[in-house]
Residue, then its C-alpha position, 0 to 999 in steps of 0.5 A: m593295379d589292384a581290382i578296386a584301383q583299376l575299377g577307380s580309375l574306370l568309374g572315375l574316368s567315365f563319370i568326369c567325361g560327363v562333365n568335360l570330356y575335352a579336359t579329361v582326354a588332355v589330362v590322361g594324355l598329359c599325365l601318360k605323356h610325361g610320366l606323372v602316373h604309372g600302372l595303367p593299361v597300355e590301351l591308354s598309351v593311345l592317348a599320350n599321342d601329341a596329336v590326341i593331345f593337341v586336339a583335346v587341348v584345342l576342343y577344350v579351350v573352345e568348349f571353355v569359351i563357349d561354355k561362358i556365352p548364355g545360350m550358346d553353353t545349352l546349345w553346346d550341351a544339347l550336342h554333347t548328350v551323345i559325344r560325352p557319354l560316348g567318350g566315357a564309354l571308349l575310355a572305359v573300354l580302353q581301360v579293360g585292356e586285354g579283356s574279353p569281348a564280354l568284358e568290354v561290352i560291360a565295360f562299354m554299357i558302365g562307362a556310358s552310363l556313368a557319363s550320361a549319369a554326370h552329363l544330366t546332372k550337369v546339364g539340369t544344374r546348369l538350367l537351374v543356374q540360367a533361371s536365376p536373373e543374376p549374370f555371373s552365377n553361370t560363369v562361376l559354375s563353368v569355372g567350378e567344372d572345369l576345375f573339378a574334371i581336372g582334378y578329378a581326372y587326375m585323381s582317377l589316375s593317381h589315387p584310384r582307391w579313393t576315386f572308387f569310393l568317391t565316384l560311388l558316393l557321387v553316382a548315389g547322390v545323382l541317383l537321388v536327385l535324378p527324378m527332380l533333374c528330369r523334371v528340370l531337363f523337360m521344363g528346360v527343353r520345353a522352354l527352350g522350345h517355346r522360345i524357338g517358336s516364339a522367334f518365328g511368330a507369337r506365342l499366346p496364352l492357351n484359349p480357354p477352355k478348347d486349347l486345355p487338356l480334356w481332363v483339366q477342362v473337366a476337372f476344372e468345371t467340378v471346382r468352377q464357382d458361379g460367376e467364375e470366368i477364366l481369365w488366362a491359361s497356360r502350362a506352368y512349372a512348380l517352384r514352390v507350391p505345397g505338395v507339388p514336386r519341384y519342377a513338376s509340369v502343371h496347367m495354370i488357369l487364373s480366373n477372376r475368383a482364383a488361381t488353380l493348378f492341376y498337376q499329375k503325382f503318382f499316376r493321379k490327377r490333382h488340383l489346387r486352388l488358391l482363392k484371389d482375395h487371399v493373395t496379398r501381392t504378386s512378384i515376377s522376375s524374369g530369367k532367359f527363358l522362363s520368369a518366376c511368378f510368385f503369388h503371396q498369401a499370409g503366411s505362405s506363398w505360391g510359386v510357378a514358372v511361366y515362359r517369359n514372354l506369357a508372364q507378359t500377358l498375365p491379367s493385370s488384376w493378378v499382377m497388381s501388388k496389394e497389401p492387406 
């Protein structure tokens, strides 16, 4: 096997481990056991062991079932934040064969990095899909991931040269969306933490102004109009707000005069105002952990995600539908 082919197999298998580790191990083991592929490092033959294949298939079936259960799939992915990158790293080390210790360390780091990138992409995509109230999209995505993992693992063994270039393209794509995915992950972790906290006690909107960050309090006073009173305040996440990165964390204050968003961009603190008189309609759709709130005005709209239980406490003067 030439260098490109060996790299293609190494990169491809490590990357796809971040999507589904057990399916990858099972595919490699079955291909080696039944002689479907040839020319692989001898060290990979350990995966052809019947016990290894059996355990991999059993764990794949368990993951297949859990992955279709709302809530359980998120917990499963959280538990595999370490397991999948470690699996990708070990598969990479196995493929360098009798390489030097330095080469094994390099392979370990590359394998772990690729699997981590794929895992973060998977988790971030899942969180985006789970925010949708449509119940079947998560199942469809899960099945698609399984088919992709099985097919890509086999392709990494049978067509490693093609896999080399395709994996580089996939990694480049992941790097392009990584900032957004990181924001999605932070949003999901905070939403899950808020949901767990709500199960043990009421989580109410912030008690303004004392519970707002100091810089938000100061910034709000600079734009506050005479007679403006704070009605509601909480952390939110930008879904569709002009000039604000998508899924960025913001602090939203609703007053009797305007909706004000405070956020940071390029290490600068900024704010946006939407006058209440300009809002013609408000629409709210609930997801599992977050609710999407859209404030519509002529020609445009603001969209933010707020914690689901806090969306139920929005001031009635803001959630009433109004037509011009």
